[in-house]
VMD Tcl script that builds the backbone (N, CA, C; Angstrom):
set m [mol new atoms 258]
animate dup $m
set s [atomselect $m all]
$s set {name element resname resid chain x y z} {
  {N N MET 1 A 0.841 -1.182 0.000}
  {CA C MET 1 A 0.000 0.000 0.000}
  {C C MET 1 A 0.885 1.244 0.000}
  {N N LYS 2 A 0.384 2.256 -0.661}
  {CA C LYS 2 A 1.120 3.501 -0.787}
  {C C LYS 2 A 0.177 4.661 -0.467}
  {N N ILE 3 A 0.677 5.644 0.286}
  {CA C ILE 3 A -0.118 6.848 0.521}
  {C C ILE 3 A -0.131 7.628 -0.785}
  {N N ILE 4 A -1.321 7.838 -1.310}
  {CA C ILE 4 A -1.467 8.535 -2.580}
  {C C ILE 4 A -1.901 9.982 -2.369}
  {N N PHE 5 A -2.516 10.262 -1.194}
  {CA C PHE 5 A -3.004 11.614 -0.929}
  {C C PHE 5 A -3.035 11.854 0.572}
  {N N ARG 6 A -2.469 12.976 0.995}
  {CA C ARG 6 A -2.514 13.400 2.398}
  {C C ARG 6 A -3.540 14.522 2.485}
  {N N ALA 7 A -4.668 14.204 3.078}
  {CA C ALA 7 A -5.786 15.146 3.132}
  {C C ALA 7 A -5.679 16.070 4.339}
  {N N ASN 8 A -6.354 17.204 4.249}
  {CA C ASN 8 A -6.423 18.130 5.381}
  {C C ASN 8 A -7.303 17.580 6.493}
  {N N ASP 9 A -8.356 16.846 6.121}
  {CA C ASP 9 A -9.256 16.264 7.110}
  {C C ASP 9 A -9.893 15.002 6.533}
  {N N ILE 10 A -10.656 14.317 7.363}
  {CA C ILE 10 A -11.223 13.030 6.979}
  {C C ILE 10 A -12.257 13.185 5.865}
  {N N LEU 11 A -12.965 14.301 5.840}
  {CA C LEU 11 A -13.953 14.542 4.789}
  {C C LEU 11 A -13.272 14.648 3.427}
  {N N GLU 12 A -12.201 15.409 3.341}
  {CA C GLU 12 A -11.468 15.533 2.084}
  {C C GLU 12 A -10.907 14.179 1.648}
  {N N ALA 13 A -10.429 13.396 2.600}
  {CA C ALA 13 A -9.892 12.069 2.274}
  {C C ALA 13 A -10.975 11.188 1.654}
  {N N HIS 14 A -12.178 11.255 2.189}
  {CA C HIS 14 A -13.263 10.434 1.646}
  {C C HIS 14 A -13.746 10.942 0.288}
  {N N ILE 15 A -13.670 12.228 0.051}
  {CA C ILE 15 A -14.012 12.761 -1.269}
  {C C ILE 15 A -13.035 12.236 -2.314}
  {N N ILE 16 A -11.751 12.305 -2.012}
  {CA C ILE 16 A -10.723 11.803 -2.928}
  {C C ILE 16 A -10.869 10.286 -3.101}
  {N N SER 17 A -11.103 9.595 -2.015}
  {CA C SER 17 A -11.288 8.148 -2.074}
  {C C SER 17 A -12.468 7.786 -2.969}
  {N N GLY 18 A -13.576 8.496 -2.822}
  {CA C GLY 18 A -14.747 8.239 -3.649}
  {C C GLY 18 A -14.488 8.494 -5.121}
  {N N MET 19 A -13.753 9.563 -5.412}
  {CA C MET 19 A -13.414 9.875 -6.800}
  {C C MET 19 A -12.570 8.754 -7.406}
  {N N LEU 20 A -11.567 8.283 -6.657}
  {CA C LEU 20 A -10.714 7.202 -7.153}
  {C C LEU 20 A -11.488 5.893 -7.286}
  {N N ASN 21 A -12.329 5.593 -6.301}
  {CA C ASN 21 A -13.145 4.375 -6.360}
  {C C ASN 21 A -14.061 4.391 -7.577}
  {N N SER 22 A -14.613 5.560 -7.911}
  {CA C SER 22 A -15.510 5.658 -9.060}
  {C C SER 22 A -14.777 5.391 -10.372}
  {N N GLN 23 A -13.455 5.496 -10.351}
  {CA C GLN 23 A -12.643 5.236 -11.544}
  {C C GLN 23 A -12.016 3.840 -11.504}
  {N N GLY 24 A -12.450 3.019 -10.555}
  {CA C GLY 24 A -11.979 1.641 -10.482}
  {C C GLY 24 A -10.720 1.432 -9.672}
  {N N VAL 25 A -10.268 2.438 -8.939}
  {CA C VAL 25 A -9.070 2.316 -8.107}
  {C C VAL 25 A -9.524 2.093 -6.663}
  {N N GLU 26 A -9.231 0.923 -6.131}
  {CA C GLU 26 A -9.618 0.602 -4.770}
  {C C GLU 26 A -8.749 1.383 -3.789}
  {N N THR 27 A -9.380 1.964 -2.768}
  {CA C THR 27 A -8.656 2.798 -1.807}
  {C C THR 27 A -8.944 2.363 -0.376}
  {N N TYR 28 A -8.111 2.863 0.523}
  {CA C TYR 28 A -8.308 2.722 1.956}
  {C C TYR 28 A -8.044 4.088 2.572}
  {N N VAL 29 A -8.957 4.558 3.407}
  {CA C VAL 29 A -8.771 5.838 4.094}
  {C C VAL 29 A -8.320 5.545 5.514}
  {N N GLY 30 A -7.181 6.085 5.888}
  {CA C GLY 30 A -6.645 5.901 7.229}
  {C C GLY 30 A -6.624 7.209 7.996}
  {N N GLY 31 A -6.656 7.115 9.303}
  {CA C GLY 31 A -6.562 8.294 10.144}
  {C C GLY 31 A -7.832 8.638 10.888}
  {N N HIS 32 A -8.851 7.789 10.804}
  {CA C HIS 32 A -10.113 8.085 11.487}
  {C C HIS 32 A -9.913 8.262 12.995}
  {N N TYR 33 A -9.199 7.354 13.605}
  {CA C TYR 33 A -9.073 7.363 15.055}
  {C C TYR 33 A -8.039 8.382 15.538}
  {N N LEU 34 A -7.047 8.663 14.737}
  {CA C LEU 34 A -6.045 9.661 15.122}
  {C C LEU 34 A -6.665 11.041 15.210}
  {N N GLN 35 A -7.600 11.318 14.345}
  {CA C GLN 35 A -8.230 12.623 14.326}
  {C C GLN 35 A -9.011 12.872 15.609}
  {N N GLY 36 A -9.656 11.849 16.151}
  {CA C GLY 36 A -10.425 11.996 17.374}
  {C C GLY 36 A -9.562 12.210 18.595}
  {N N ALA 37 A -8.324 11.801 18.541}
  {CA C ALA 37 A -7.429 11.941 19.687}
  {C C ALA 37 A -7.075 13.390 19.970}
  {N N VAL 38 A -7.249 14.256 19.000}
  {CA C VAL 38 A -6.888 15.664 19.176}
  {C C VAL 38 A -7.920 16.396 20.008}
  {N N GLY 39 A -9.156 15.931 20.030}
  {CA C GLY 39 A -10.207 16.582 20.804}
  {C C GLY 39 A -11.148 17.359 19.914}
  {N N ASP 40 A -11.642 18.467 20.427}
  {CA C ASP 40 A -12.643 19.256 19.704}
  {C C ASP 40 A -12.057 20.116 18.599}
  {N N LEU 41 A -10.783 20.332 18.607}
  {CA C LEU 41 A -10.163 21.131 17.561}
  {C C LEU 41 A -10.119 20.347 16.261}
  {N N ALA 42 A -10.210 21.037 15.155}
  {CA C ALA 42 A -10.129 20.368 13.857}
  {C C ALA 42 A -8.706 19.857 13.648}
  {N N ALA 43 A -8.585 18.566 13.541}
  {CA C ALA 43 A -7.268 17.958 13.331}
  {C C ALA 43 A -6.927 18.012 11.855}
  {N N MET 44 A -5.700 18.332 11.547}
  {CA C MET 44 A -5.278 18.447 10.163}
  {C C MET 44 A -4.102 17.513 9.919}
  {N N GLY 45 A -4.081 16.907 8.748}
  {CA C GLY 45 A -2.930 16.113 8.344}
  {C C GLY 45 A -2.916 14.681 8.819}
  {N N PHE 46 A -3.989 14.215 9.422}
  {CA C PHE 46 A -4.022 12.839 9.908}
  {C C PHE 46 A -4.659 11.881 8.915}
  {N N ALA 47 A -5.472 12.388 8.013}
  {CA C ALA 47 A -6.224 11.539 7.094}
  {C C ALA 47 A -5.410 11.304 5.821}
  {N N ASN 48 A -5.259 10.043 5.466}
  {CA C ASN 48 A -4.509 9.683 4.275}
  {C C ASN 48 A -5.317 8.704 3.424}
  {N N VAL 49 A -5.116 8.787 2.113}
  {CA C VAL 49 A -5.745 7.852 1.190}
  {C C VAL 49 A -4.649 6.930 0.663}
  {N N PHE 50 A -4.877 5.641 0.811}
  {CA C PHE 50 A -3.922 4.622 0.385}
  {C C PHE 50 A -4.466 3.879 -0.823}
  {N N VAL 51 A -3.565 3.452 -1.710}
  {CA C VAL 51 A -3.921 2.562 -2.817}
  {C C VAL 51 A -2.872 1.456 -2.895}
  {N N ALA 52 A -3.240 0.360 -3.548}
  {CA C ALA 52 A -2.286 -0.724 -3.771}
  {C C ALA 52 A -1.174 -0.224 -4.684}
  {N N ASP 53 A 0.015 -0.739 -4.497}
  {CA C ASP 53 A 1.176 -0.310 -5.285}
  {C C ASP 53 A 0.926 -0.380 -6.785}
  {N N GLU 54 A 0.223 -1.423 -7.226}
  {CA C GLU 54 A 0.007 -1.589 -8.665}
  {C C GLU 54 A -0.984 -0.572 -9.252}
  {N N HIS 55 A -1.727 0.139 -8.381}
  {CA C HIS 55 A -2.667 1.159 -8.861}
  {C C HIS 55 A -2.164 2.582 -8.631}
  {N N ALA 56 A -0.964 2.711 -8.083}
  {CA C ALA 56 A -0.444 4.021 -7.703}
  {C C ALA 56 A -0.286 4.959 -8.895}
  {N N GLU 57 A 0.224 4.470 -9.998}
  {CA C GLU 57 A 0.453 5.336 -11.162}
  {C C GLU 57 A -0.864 5.895 -11.702}
  {N N LEU 58 A -1.872 5.034 -11.848}
  {CA C LEU 58 A -3.183 5.474 -12.319}
  {C C LEU 58 A -3.797 6.459 -11.329}
  {N N ALA 59 A -3.700 6.163 -10.035}
  {CA C ALA 59 A -4.259 7.045 -9.006}
  {C C ALA 59 A -3.582 8.409 -9.038}
  {N N GLU 60 A -2.275 8.449 -9.213}
  {CA C GLU 60 A -1.556 9.725 -9.285}
  {C C GLU 60 A -2.008 10.544 -10.491}
  {N N GLN 61 A -2.232 9.893 -11.620}
  {CA C GLN 61 A -2.703 10.594 -12.813}
  {C C GLN 61 A -4.118 11.137 -12.599}
  {N N LEU 62 A -4.991 10.340 -12.004}
  {CA C LEU 62 A -6.352 10.787 -11.724}
  {C C LEU 62 A -6.362 11.967 -10.756}
  {N N LEU 63 A -5.503 11.916 -9.742}
  {CA C LEU 63 A -5.401 13.022 -8.792}
  {C C LEU 63 A -4.885 14.291 -9.462}
  {N N GLN 64 A -3.911 14.136 -10.337}
  {CA C GLN 64 A -3.377 15.293 -11.053}
  {C C GLN 64 A -4.471 15.923 -11.917}
  {N N ASP 65 A -5.230 15.110 -12.621}
  {CA C ASP 65 A -6.335 15.619 -13.429}
  {C C ASP 65 A -7.370 16.316 -12.555}
  {N N TYR 66 A -7.679 15.726 -11.406}
  {CA C TYR 66 A -8.656 16.290 -10.478}
  {C C TYR 66 A -8.193 17.646 -9.953}
  {N N GLN 67 A -6.926 17.735 -9.575}
  {CA C GLN 67 A -6.411 18.971 -8.987}
  {C C GLN 67 A -6.249 20.079 -10.023}
  {N N GLN 68 A -6.142 19.738 -11.294}
  {CA C GLN 68 A -6.003 20.745 -12.345}
  {C C GLN 68 A -7.336 21.127 -12.972}
  {N N ALA 69 A -8.414 20.484 -12.524}
  {CA C ALA 69 A -9.733 20.764 -13.094}
  {C C ALA 69 A -10.136 22.205 -12.796}
  {N N GLU 70 A -10.833 22.786 -13.733}
  {CA C GLU 70 A -11.291 24.164 -13.592}
  {C C GLU 70 A -12.662 24.178 -12.926}
  {N N PHE 71 A -12.839 25.068 -11.971}
  {CA C PHE 71 A -14.123 25.211 -11.285}
  {C C PHE 71 A -15.087 25.972 -12.183}
  {N N ILE 72 A -16.278 25.444 -12.322}
  {CA C ILE 72 A -17.313 26.110 -13.116}
  {C C ILE 72 A -18.374 26.608 -12.147}
  {N N ASP 73 A -18.619 27.897 -12.150}
  {CA C ASP 73 A -19.579 28.507 -11.244}
  {C C ASP 73 A -20.935 28.611 -11.938}
  {N N PHE 74 A -21.850 27.718 -11.583}
  {CA C PHE 74 A -23.189 27.749 -12.148}
  {C C PHE 74 A -24.061 28.653 -11.298}
  {N N PRO 75 A -24.808 29.566 -11.925}
  {CA C PRO 75 A -25.680 30.435 -11.134}
  {C C PRO 75 A -26.826 29.627 -10.529}
  {N N LEU 76 A -27.156 29.936 -9.273}
  {CA C LEU 76 A -28.269 29.266 -8.623}
  {C C LEU 76 A -29.600 29.891 -9.016}
  {N N ALA 77 A -29.545 31.132 -9.444}
  {CA C ALA 77 A -30.770 31.819 -9.853}
  {C C ALA 77 A -30.422 32.907 -10.849}
  {N N ASP 78 A -31.393 33.261 -11.685}
  {CA C ASP 78 A -31.164 34.356 -12.617}
  {C C ASP 78 A -31.498 35.688 -11.947}
  {N N GLU 79 A -31.498 36.772 -12.696}
  {CA C GLU 79 A -31.724 38.094 -12.115}
  {C C GLU 79 A -33.097 38.236 -11.477}
  {N N GLU 80 A -34.057 37.439 -11.916}
  {CA C GLU 80 A -35.420 37.526 -11.377}
  {C C GLU 80 A -35.623 36.572 -10.205}
  {N N GLY 81 A -34.561 35.891 -9.779}
  {CA C GLY 81 A -34.646 34.993 -8.650}
  {C C GLY 81 A -35.147 33.610 -8.988}
  {N N LEU 82 A -35.216 33.285 -10.278}
  {CA C LEU 82 A -35.689 31.981 -10.706}
  {C C LEU 82 A -34.511 31.065 -10.984}
  {N N ALA 83 A -34.683 29.813 -10.669}
  {CA C ALA 83 A -33.630 28.828 -10.953}
  {C C ALA 83 A -33.559 28.597 -12.449}
  {N N PRO 84 A -32.328 28.458 -13.014}
  {CA C PRO 84 A -32.206 28.214 -14.440}
  {C C PRO 84 A -32.783 26.855 -14.833}
  {N N ALA 85 A -33.305 26.773 -16.022}
  {CA C ALA 85 A -33.876 25.511 -16.517}
  {C C ALA 85 A -32.773 24.519 -16.822}
  {N N GLY 86 A -33.068 23.245 -16.638}
  {CA C GLY 86 A -32.165 22.194 -17.074}
  {C C GLY 86 A -31.328 21.661 -16.025}
}
mol reanalyze $m
mol bondsrecalc $m
mol representation Tube
mol addrep $m
């Protein structure tokens, strides 16, 4: 197993894990229990996403594509306060 992504928190780790899983790359998210040891403060840097060594290259490419993706801001409503069709 190889750490493919060091997340800021457990939620980010699961988002990345889900994205990789949806592309056929099996993952393991570690750090659930370490985060709770810190207490009420938001723990950072404890959550990691692991993949099998043989899937590391594909996972790294998928992560690179994900991190370079452009954010598209869709309007929630038009000038009259109506949601756009479609």
